[in-house]
N, C-alpha and C positions, 0 to 999 in steps of 0.2 A: 175593150179598154174603158176605164171609167176616168173622166176628166173634171178636174174642180179648178175653177178659176180663182186665183187669189187676189187679194186686195190690190197688189201691184199690177195686175192684169196679166200675169204669167199664168200658164195652165199647168197644173201638177197632174201628171198622168199615173193611174194605178191600174194595173191589169186585174182582171176579174178575180183570178185565183189569189191574188195577193193576200187578201184578208184571212183566207183559209191557210195559207203558207204562214203568215204571221201568228195566227192562233195555234198552229202545230207547233211552231218554234217556241211559243210561250210554255205550252204543256210539256215538250221535251225538256226545255230548260228547268223547269220546275221539278221534273223527275230527276234530272242529273244532279241538281243542286241538293235535293233531299237524299240522294244515294251517298253523295261525298260527304255531306255533314254526318251522316249516319256512320260512315266509315271513320271519320275523325273522332267521333265520340266513342266508338268502340276501341280505337288505338290508343287514346289518351288515358294514362294510367295513373299518373301523380302530378303533383303541383308543377314540377319542371316541365312536364309535357304541356300543361294548361297555360304555362307561361309562354311557350313558344306558339301555341295556338292563339293566344291573344295578340302576340307580337305579329304574327302572320295576318290576322285579321285586320289590324291597324294599317300594316304595309299594303295590303290588298286595297284598302280605302284609299290611301294616298295614290296607289297606282292607277285606280279607277279615276281619280281626280285629275292626275296628270294626263291620262289618255283622253279624257273628255276635253282637256285643254287643247291638246294637240290636234285632235280631229277637228274641233271648232275653229281653231286657227287656220287649218288647212281648208275648211269649208269656206271660211270668210275671206281668205287671201288668195288662194291659188284658182286660176282658171275662171270661167264663167259658166252660165247655164248651157252654153253651146259646146262645152268640152266633151268629147266622145266619152260614151258609157256613163261616167259619173255627173255629167253636167245637169241633166234634169231631175234624177232621182237623189242626188247628194248635194250639190252645189246650189241648185236653185232654191230649195227650201230654206238653207241656211242664209242666203241672201234676202229672201222674202221676209224672214223673220225680224230683220231690221226695219222694214217698212210696217209690217203687221205684227208687233210682238204678242199680240194676244191670240194670233192664229193658232198657236199650240194648245191653248185652253180649249179650243173647239174640237180636238182629236180625242176620240174614246181611248180607252185602256189598251185595247189591241193595237190601234195604230200608233199609240204614243211608245209603247214598249216592245213591240214585235221585232223591229229590226235589231235592237240591241241584244235581244235574246238569241236570235239567229247568229249574230255575229259572235256571240260567246260560246256557242256550242261546239266549235272546233277544239277550242282551248280546254274545255271541260271533257270532251272525249280524249284528248291526248293525256290529261291527267287520269282519267279512268283507266286508259291502256296501260300507262306506265306509271302506276301509282308507287311513289318512293316507298323504299324499305321502311318498315316500323322504327320508330325512334324520334327524338326531338327534331332532327334535321328533317326528316320526311314529313312529320306533322306540320313544321313551320312552311315547307314548300307547298303541300297540297292546300293548307288553310289560305296562304297567300293568294293562290291562284283562284280558289273558290270564292273567297271573300272579294277579290278584283272583279270577278264575273258578276257575283251578286250586286255589287255597287254599281257596276256598269249598267246592269238592268235597271236599277233605281235611278240612273241619271236623268233620262228623259222626264221621268215622273217628277223628280225633284225640280227639274227645270220648268215643267208645266206649272207646279204649285207655286213656284217664285213669281210667275206672271199671273196667277189667279186672283181675281178680285175677292174672293172669300175662301181660302183654303180651310181645310177642317181644323178643329181646335188643336188636336194633338200635333199636327203638322206645324201650326204656327209656333207651337212651343219648341219643337225640334229647331225651327228656324231661328228663334230667339236665342237658343242655347248654342248655336253655331254648328249643330250636328248634321244639318243639311242646307242647301243652297237658300240664302235668305234673299228676299226681294230688295232690300237696301244694298246689299253686297253686289248682287248681279246688276243693280242698276249702274254700277260704275262701267260695266261693259257697254250698257246702252246709252252712254253719253258719247256725243261725237268726238272723235272720229271712229268710234268702235273698235279700237285696237289694243285694248287691255283687258286683263281679267277675264281670260277666255274658259277658264276651268269652271265646270258648272255641275259637278257632282256635289261638293261642299264648299269649294273655293279656298281651301286652306293654303293651296300652293300659288294662289294668284299673286300675293305680295312677293314672296320669295323669287317667283319666276319674273315678276316685274323688276326687282332689283338686280336680278342677275341679267336682265336684259335678254332672255332666252329667246322669245319669239323676235326680237329685233336681229338677233344673231341668225335666227333661221331665215329670216326675209333676206338678210344679207347674203347667206349662202345661196338661196334660190336666185337672187339678183345676179350673182356671179356666174352660176351654172346655167340658169334657164330664165333670163330676165323677162322673157314674154309671158310667162305663167302669172306674174304678179300683178294683183289688183286690176283685173280686167273690167270689174264691176264698177270701180271708182267713179268713172265718168258718168255712169249712169245714176249713181246715187247722187253725185253732185248736181246733176241736172234736176233732180227731184228736191234739192236744196237740203238733202239730209246730211252731206259732208261738205266740207269746203273743197273747192278745186284744188287739185295738186299742184305744187310747185316743182319745177324741174329739180331733179336730184343729180348729183354728180355720179357717174357710173361707179358701180361698186361700193358706194359710200353706204355706211351703216348709220341709220338715224338714231339719234339720241332722244329718249323719252323724257317728256317734262315731268316736273315732280309730281303734279297732279294729286288726286285723292289717293291715299295709301290704302284705306279701307273704308267700308260703311257697314 
């Protein structure tokens, strides 16, 4: 086992074969994406087909953005580092990120992107095994899944660049144009109490989800069904002065978000 002490004092554990496993996942992911993109290119015959390919690509990007927000919300909100199975490997790094936001910039390419590649492989395998029939609907479906997987792969890298002191020039241009997560936009999430703008692929869905009170509704649902799962880490963050101490809430009450910044 390889243990790394994080800024918060928590110890992140990585088993010795994990890096090879992540590298294998990245290589398998690259091969799967290349194969599926090649099949789409061969199947698309006319302008109508390419319209659906484009629509599927955009929807896949939005799907990746939504899933990044949902997973991020879950990591920030549910359980703590002592939660069985997921605590130390999933929840712990999410919580530590608020204490040490620059920590992600010290991860290399394999550590940054390996897990997302591995998580995407089952979906790509299903698409490969059950490739939809040729035609616009099939192209739309396969492109949406492939695009979603591709931008899920990019999510942690975009997040890392959003925290970098000096991202590459081309990356900074994409951030300015709003095509990937921008530091100023992501800064909204890193404002106390860290409870909004969870989407970290591009962030296009952050404001719509805030206005819909989506994550507040999810917290209300968890509070009704399993209240002990919520905000176990909040007292620890409050003790560090990173968030204000919680005020008592009425059982089952759904909090109302303040107006706050809508975008940055």
